[in-house]
C-alpha positions, -999 to 999 in steps of 0.1 A, spaced: 409 25 -691 385 18 -665 374 -2 -634 344 -15 -615 336 -34 -584 301 -44 -590 293 -59 -553 266 -82 -540 265 -101 -565 245 -138 -552 268 -168 -544 252 -185 -571 256 -156 -600 291 -159 -593 293 -192 -592 274 -195 -626 299 -171 -638 332 -186 -627 322 -221 -648 307 -199 -681 347 -183 -681 360 -223 -673 346 -232 -707 349 -202 -720 392 -204 -714 393 -171 -698 392 -154 -664 357 -143 -648 372 -109 -655 372 -114 -692 340 -133 -690 323 -102 -673 336 -82 -697 330 -101 -726 290 -106 -712 285 -64 -707 304 -57 -747 281 -82 -764 244 -65 -742 252 -35 -746 265 -43 -783 226 -51 -793 212 -13 -789 209 12 -804 239 37 -794 227 71 -807 205 59 -830 187 98 -821 153 87 -816 129 99 -788 122 80 -756 85 92 -768 87 73 -805 111 40 -788 79 37 -764 54 43 -795 75 17 -818 65 -5 -791 33 1 -787 23 0 -817 18 -30 -828 -11 -31 -803 -34 -11 -809 -43 20 -798 -72 34 -778 -95 64 -777 -97 88 -752 -129 105 -746 -112 137 -735 -139 162 -714 -140 204 -725 -121 234 -710 -136 246 -678 -128 286 -680 -105 303 -665 -121 313 -632 -110 348 -618 -91 349 -589 -102 350 -550 -105 390 -542 -87 380 -505 -86 420 -492 -122 427 -491 
């Protein structure tokens, strides 16, 4: 198994983790592992959905907007610097 070090955790967060671990009768490391496992198990792993699909699902209930897109202009001829 891999190991990981988490730096710069503020004292209040570390204290809350220690208290929660004690309530559950386990070490801070076990508690942190369980928190990570629970947080990441709620994600759809390998759902195959694209980022745009995920964004659309979140925005769809709000409704959409219609944008007035200007017509495209014809491509201009490149400048002639040889003259």
